[in-house]
C-alpha positions as CSV (number, residue, x, y, z in Angstrom):
1,M,-0.1,0.0,-0.1
2,I,1.3,3.5,-0.9
3,D,2.4,5.4,2.3
4,T,0.3,8.1,3.9
5,L,2.9,10.9,3.2
6,S,2.9,9.9,-0.4
7,S,-0.9,9.8,-0.8
8,Y,-1.4,13.1,0.8
9,S,1.3,14.8,-1.5
10,L,-0.3,13.1,-4.7
11,I,-3.6,14.6,-3.7
12,A,-2.5,18.1,-2.3
13,R,0.2,18.6,-4.9
14,D,-2.5,20.1,-7.5
15,L,-5.9,20.1,-5.3
16,T,-7.4,21.8,-8.0
17,A,-6.9,19.1,-10.5
18,S,-7.8,16.5,-7.7
19,L,-11.2,18.2,-7.3
20,K,-11.7,18.1,-11.1
21,R,-11.0,14.6,-11.4
22,K,-13.6,14.0,-8.7
23,A,-16.1,16.2,-10.3
24,A,-15.7,14.3,-13.4
25,D,-16.5,10.8,-11.7
26,P,-20.0,10.0,-13.2
27,A,-21.7,9.0,-9.7
28,V,-20.6,12.3,-8.2
29,A,-21.0,14.4,-11.3
30,R,-25.0,13.1,-11.3
31,D,-25.3,13.8,-7.5
32,T,-23.6,17.6,-8.1
33,R,-26.1,18.2,-11.2
34,Y,-29.0,17.2,-9.1
35,Y,-28.2,19.3,-6.4
36,A,-27.7,22.5,-8.6
37,D,-30.9,21.9,-10.5
38,H,-33.1,21.6,-7.7
39,I,-31.8,23.7,-4.6
40,G,-33.3,26.7,-6.1
41,A,-36.6,25.4,-6.0
42,V,-36.4,24.6,-1.9
43,R,-38.6,27.2,-0.3
44,S,-38.8,25.7,3.2
45,V,-37.2,23.5,5.8
46,D,-39.8,20.7,5.0
47,D,-38.9,21.1,1.2
48,F,-35.1,20.5,1.9
49,L,-35.8,17.6,4.3
50,A,-38.1,15.9,2.2
51,D,-35.6,15.6,-0.8
52,K,-33.7,12.8,0.5
53,R,-31.2,13.3,-2.3
54,L,-30.6,16.8,-1.9
55,Y,-30.5,16.8,2.0
56,G,-28.2,13.9,1.7
57,Y,-25.8,15.8,-0.6
58,A,-25.7,18.6,1.6
59,M,-25.1,17.0,4.5
60,R,-22.2,15.1,3.0
61,A,-20.8,18.4,1.8
62,F,-20.4,19.5,5.4
63,G,-19.1,16.0,6.8
64,L,-22.3,15.3,8.5
65,E,-23.1,12.0,6.8
66,D,-23.4,10.3,9.9
67,M,-26.3,12.4,11.2
68,I,-28.4,12.3,7.7
69,Y,-30.9,10.0,9.7
70,A,-31.4,12.6,12.4
71,K,-33.9,14.8,10.8
72,A,-35.4,16.3,14.1
73,F,-32.2,17.4,15.3
74,M,-31.2,19.0,12.0
75,R,-34.5,20.6,11.7
76,K,-33.8,22.4,15.2
77,V,-30.4,23.5,13.5
78,L,-31.9,24.8,10.6
79,T,-35.0,26.6,12.0
80,E,-33.2,28.5,14.6
81,G,-30.1,29.3,12.2
82,V,-27.3,31.3,13.5
83,S,-28.5,34.9,14.1
84,S,-28.8,34.4,17.8
85,G,-26.0,33.7,20.0
86,T,-28.3,31.1,21.7
87,S,-29.4,29.3,18.8
88,F,-29.2,25.5,18.6
89,A,-26.4,25.4,16.3
90,N,-24.2,28.1,18.4
91,R,-24.7,25.9,21.4
92,L,-23.4,22.8,20.0
93,A,-19.6,22.1,20.4
94,D,-19.1,21.2,16.9
95,D,-18.7,24.1,14.3
96,R,-20.0,21.9,11.5
97,Y,-23.5,22.8,12.6
98,V,-22.8,26.4,12.7
99,A,-21.5,26.1,8.8
100,F,-24.6,23.9,7.7
101,A,-27.0,26.5,9.6
102,R,-25.1,29.5,7.8
103,A,-25.3,27.9,4.2
104,F,-28.9,26.6,4.7
105,D,-30.4,29.2,6.9
106,F,-33.7,30.0,5.2
107,A,-31.8,32.3,5.8
108,S,-29.6,31.2,3.1
109,G,-27.5,33.6,1.6
110,S,-29.5,35.7,3.5
111,A,-30.9,35.4,6.9
112,S,-33.8,33.9,8.8
113,A,-35.6,34.5,12.0
114,R,-38.4,32.4,13.8
115,G,-41.0,33.2,16.4
116,T,-41.3,31.8,19.6
117,D,-44.2,31.7,22.5
118,G,-44.0,33.1,25.9
119,T,-43.8,36.8,26.3
120,I,-46.3,38.7,28.4
121,S,-48.7,41.1,26.9
122,E,-49.9,44.2,28.6
123,T,-53.1,42.5,29.8
124,G,-51.0,39.7,31.4
125,A,-51.9,37.0,29.0
126,A,-49.2,35.1,27.3
127,A,-48.5,36.4,23.6
128,P,-46.7,35.1,20.7
129,V,-43.4,37.0,19.8
130,P,-43.5,38.1,16.1
131,A,-40.5,36.4,14.1
132,R,-38.3,39.3,13.4
133,L,-35.1,39.3,10.8
134,S,-32.9,42.2,10.9
135,G,-30.6,42.8,8.1
136,N,-26.8,44.1,8.7
137,P,-26.4,46.9,6.3
138,P,-23.3,47.7,4.6
139,D,-21.3,50.6,5.4
140,G,-22.8,53.9,4.3
141,E,-26.4,55.5,4.8
142,T,-27.6,55.3,1.3
143,F,-27.7,52.5,-1.6
144,D,-27.0,53.3,-5.0
145,F,-29.4,51.8,-7.7
146,S,-28.6,54.5,-10.7
147,G,-26.7,51.6,-12.7
148,S,-27.1,47.9,-12.9
149,Q,-27.3,47.4,-9.4
150,E,-30.0,45.2,-8.4
151,A,-31.5,42.8,-5.4
152,R,-33.7,40.2,-6.3
153,F,-34.6,37.5,-3.6
154,A,-37.8,35.4,-2.3
155,L,-39.1,36.6,1.0
156,S,-41.0,33.7,2.6
157,S,-42.9,33.2,6.0
158,Q,-44.0,29.8,7.3
159,V,-47.5,31.0,8.6
160,D,-48.4,27.5,10.4
161,A,-47.1,24.0,10.3
162,A,-47.9,23.0,7.0
163,T,-48.0,26.4,5.1
164,T,-45.2,28.7,3.7
165,R,-46.3,31.8,1.8
166,S,-43.7,33.8,-0.1
167,A,-43.4,36.8,-2.5
168,T,-40.3,37.8,-5.0
169,I,-38.8,41.3,-4.2
170,L,-37.2,43.0,-7.1
171,L,-35.3,46.4,-6.4
172,N,-33.5,48.1,-9.2
173,R,-33.6,51.3,-11.0
174,D,-36.6,50.4,-12.8
175,T,-39.0,49.5,-10.0
176,L,-37.6,52.3,-7.7
177,A,-37.4,55.2,-10.2
178,A,-40.8,56.4,-9.3
179,S,-40.8,56.3,-5.8
180,V,-37.3,57.5,-4.8
181,A,-35.7,61.1,-4.8
182,D,-32.1,60.2,-6.1
183,L,-31.4,56.7,-7.4
184,A,-28.0,57.1,-6.8
185,R,-28.8,57.7,-2.8
186,V,-31.7,55.6,-2.2
187,T,-32.3,55.7,1.6
188,S,-33.3,53.0,4.1
189,T,-36.7,54.4,4.3
190,E,-37.6,54.4,0.5
191,L,-35.9,50.9,0.2
192,A,-38.6,49.8,3.2
193,D,-41.7,51.6,1.4
194,A,-40.6,49.9,-2.1
195,I,-40.4,46.3,-0.2
196,D,-43.6,47.0,1.7
197,R,-45.3,48.0,-1.6
198,Q,-44.3,44.5,-3.2
199,I,-45.2,42.6,-0.3
200,A,-48.8,44.2,-0.7
201,A,-48.9,43.7,-4.3
202,S,-48.4,40.0,-3.8
203,G,-52.0,39.6,-2.8
204,E,-53.6,37.5,0.1
205,T,-52.4,34.2,-1.1
206,N,-49.0,35.3,-0.6
207,L,-47.4,37.6,1.9
208,A,-49.8,40.6,1.7
209,G,-51.0,41.4,5.5
210,K,-48.7,38.8,7.1
211,V,-45.2,40.5,6.9
212,S,-44.2,44.0,7.2
213,I,-40.9,45.8,7.0
214,G,-39.7,48.6,9.3
215,L,-36.5,50.4,10.3
216,G,-34.7,49.8,13.6
217,L,-31.5,51.7,15.1
218,G,-29.0,53.0,12.7
219,N,-31.7,52.7,10.0
220,R,-31.4,48.9,9.8
221,L,-34.0,47.4,8.2
222,F,-36.0,44.8,9.6
223,L,-38.6,42.4,8.7
224,E,-41.4,40.8,10.9
225,T,-44.5,38.9,10.8
226,T,-47.8,40.1,11.6
227,A,-51.3,38.9,12.7
228,Y,-53.3,38.2,9.9
229,A,-57.3,37.8,9.4
230,P,-58.6,37.9,6.0
231,P,-61.7,40.0,5.5
232,F,-64.0,37.3,4.1
233,G,-63.1,34.4,6.3
234,G,-60.4,31.7,5.9
235,P,-57.3,31.0,7.7
236,A,-56.0,33.5,10.3
237,Y,-52.2,33.9,11.4
238,A,-51.0,35.1,14.6
239,A,-48.1,37.2,14.6
240,G,-45.7,34.6,16.0
241,G,-45.4,31.3,17.5
242,A,-43.7,28.2,16.8
243,N,-44.4,27.9,13.5
244,R,-44.1,31.5,12.0
245,S,-40.7,32.1,10.4
246,L,-39.2,34.5,8.0
247,A,-36.6,33.8,5.3
248,V,-34.8,35.5,2.6
249,R,-33.3,33.6,-0.2
250,N,-31.2,35.1,-3.2
251,L,-32.8,34.8,-6.8
252,A,-31.0,34.8,-9.9
253,L,-30.4,38.4,-11.2
254,S,-33.4,39.4,-13.7
255,D,-30.7,40.2,-16.3
256,P,-27.0,38.7,-16.6
257,G,-26.1,42.3,-17.1
258,R,-27.0,43.3,-13.7
259,T,-24.8,43.6,-10.7
260,A,-26.2,42.2,-7.1
261,I,-26.1,44.7,-4.2
262,D,-26.6,43.9,-0.7
263,I,-29.3,45.8,1.5
264,G,-28.2,44.2,4.5
265,F,-29.6,40.5,4.1
266,G,-26.8,39.0,2.4
267,T,-28.5,39.6,-1.1
268,A,-25.0,40.6,-2.8
269,L,-24.5,36.7,-2.7
270,A,-25.6,35.2,-6.1
271,P,-27.4,31.8,-5.9
272,D,-25.0,30.3,-8.1
273,A,-22.1,31.4,-5.7
274,Q,-24.3,29.7,-2.8
275,V,-24.4,26.3,-5.2
276,Q,-20.7,26.7,-5.9
277,N,-19.7,26.8,-2.2
278,V,-21.6,23.8,-1.4
279,T,-20.6,21.7,-4.4
280,D,-16.8,22.6,-3.7
281,A,-17.5,21.4,0.0
282,Y,-19.0,18.4,-1.4
283,L,-16.1,17.5,-3.8
284,R,-13.5,18.2,-1.0
285,Q,-15.3,16.2,1.4
286,T,-15.6,13.3,-1.0
287,I,-12.0,13.2,-1.6
288,E,-11.3,13.2,2.2
289,T,-13.7,10.5,2.9
290,Q,-12.5,8.0,-0.1
291,A,-8.9,8.7,1.0
292,G,-9.6,7.8,4.4
293,E,-11.3,4.5,3.6
294,E,-7.9,3.4,2.3
295,D,-5.7,5.5,5.0
296,T,-7.3,7.3,7.8
297,G,-3.7,9.3,8.1
298,V,-4.6,10.7,4.7
299,R,-7.9,12.0,5.6
300,L,-6.7,13.3,8.7
301,A,-3.8,15.2,6.9
302,L,-6.3,16.6,4.4
303,Y,-8.6,17.7,6.8
304,F,-6.1,19.5,9.0
305,A,-4.9,21.2,5.6
306,R,-8.2,22.5,5.2
307,K,-9.3,23.9,8.7
308,A,-6.0,24.9,9.9
309,P,-5.7,28.3,8.4
310,D,-8.8,29.5,10.2
311,L,-7.7,28.4,13.4
312,T,-7.1,31.2,16.2
313,S,-6.2,29.5,19.1
314,A,-5.1,25.9,20.6
315,Y,-8.6,25.4,22.3
316,E,-10.3,25.1,18.7
317,I,-7.8,22.3,18.1
318,L,-8.7,20.5,21.5
319,G,-12.5,21.1,20.5
320,D,-12.2,18.9,17.1
321,P,-11.2,15.3,17.5
322,A,-9.5,15.3,14.4
323,L,-7.2,18.3,14.7
324,S,-6.4,17.2,18.1
325,Q,-5.2,13.5,16.9
326,V,-2.9,15.4,14.4
327,A,-1.4,17.7,16.8
328,N,-1.0,15.1,19.5
329,T,0.7,12.8,16.8
330,V,3.1,15.5,15.9
331,L,3.8,16.4,19.5
332,G,4.0,12.8,20.8
333,L,1.0,13.4,23.3
334,P,-1.4,11.0,24.4
335,A,-5.1,11.3,23.4
336,T,-6.9,14.0,25.6
337,S,-9.3,12.2,28.0
338,G,-12.9,13.1,27.4
339,A,-13.4,13.5,31.3
340,A,-10.6,16.1,31.3
341,T,-11.1,19.1,33.7
342,S,-11.2,22.4,32.8
343,E,-7.7,22.7,34.2
344,A,-6.5,19.8,32.5
345,L,-7.6,21.3,29.1
346,A,-5.9,24.8,29.9
347,R,-2.8,22.8,30.6
348,R,-3.1,20.9,27.5
349,A,-3.9,24.1,25.4
350,S,-0.8,25.9,27.1
351,L,1.6,23.0,25.9
352,I,0.0,23.1,22.3
353,E,0.5,26.9,22.1
354,A,4.2,26.5,23.4
355,K,4.7,23.8,20.6
356,I,2.7,25.0,17.7
357,D,2.4,28.4,16.4
358,V,-1.5,28.2,15.2
359,A,-1.0,31.7,13.3
360,S,1.8,30.3,11.3
361,F,-0.7,28.2,9.7
362,R,-1.9,30.9,7.5
363,D,1.4,30.3,5.5
364,P,0.8,27.8,3.0
365,A,4.4,26.9,3.0
366,K,4.6,26.3,7.0
367,L,1.3,24.5,6.9
368,E,2.6,22.1,4.3
369,A,5.7,21.5,6.4
370,F,3.6,20.7,9.5
371,V,1.1,18.4,7.6
372,K,3.6,16.5,6.0
373,R,5.5,16.2,9.1
374,F,2.4,14.6,10.6
375,A,1.8,12.1,7.7
376,A,5.6,11.0,7.9
377,I,5.2,10.2,12.0
378,W,1.8,8.7,11.1
379,D,3.5,6.4,8.5
380,A,6.2,5.4,11.2
381,Q,3.6,4.5,13.8
382,N,1.0,3.1,11.7
383,N,2.3,1.7,8.5
384,A,4.3,-1.5,8.4
385,T,6.4,-0.3,5.4
386,Q,8.6,2.7,6.0
387,A,8.9,5.1,3.0
388,P,12.6,6.1,2.5
389,V,11.1,9.7,2.3
390,L,10.5,9.3,6.1
391,A,14.3,9.9,6.9
392,L,14.0,13.4,5.5
393,F,11.8,14.0,8.8
394,G,14.3,12.4,11.1
395,V,11.4,9.6,11.7
396,S,12.7,6.0,12.2
397,G,10.7,3.1,10.7
398,S,8.7,0.4,12.5
């Protein structure tokens, strides 16, 4: 069997070519094409979870294939999103869930919010809290729509357990010209008015009367669910509750010549970019998984090379079993006990920080040298046949 160091080097030497070869694999290509063709039709968490092929692809892209069966768990991850520090994903120790919730936040691209029950109204009765979705506006107090700039997105709200309503919002110089004073300096108030008009124009069968838009501190745009009672009967919807939610999802621009502009909800990220991010992650994850079937050390090396540039402290290494295994192997440390006290973890973190310069991993050459050292040591400890190149690292064979 080819040794860990050589296997890792063959893949990492030209990762772009490795990804292209994997993308050309017929089975991978079919799954990727299906994902790209169908993710744009997803309008709710229910849609997403109901399509086993789509959902499975997304889970594998984020290394969560072992949790595909846990749909109730993942529903909670998705519906709470990451906008709140106390959301389910943010409370989990594994940052893969945060990354997943950020990518598919119904929400996606984008942001989302879900209402909760339990606040007390002025009369003392329990009242549901409207779902609210606040944008993070770009720098500057106005937006320039005088040229090709455009924001086009689907605004949707899950009004009850079985029903999601939506409307398409289109903001560009054509839709704003008649209602703003200066297309080069469109204010948040003018944007809010334009969005409110398009919500109303969507009609009662969509979002009219069910969602409103307002301005918060610093002229920050926010969307909020509202109570709805149709004038001639039909279903009425409370402002909030367990099933009320809001989501912004980017749509393709109305013309290829348009330029996406972010009005505060991530609307500058085009749908094709979102798809590309996930398919790239899927290809990388597939390479790592299949390499690991032959040699666990190769998967660990590839994973560390992918994650290490974003590390900021030794605690992040300790919080990830795979990263921790690589660091322990290089430093010759025993595995960290799952029952370790906070003091023991602090000592281990201090030891790692004394031996490993985490910031140096932002330098590709230093990261590559570290990963190759790990691969060489892994070979010496786990593979029966020593590759001659191990001598370069001062590692003796088995």
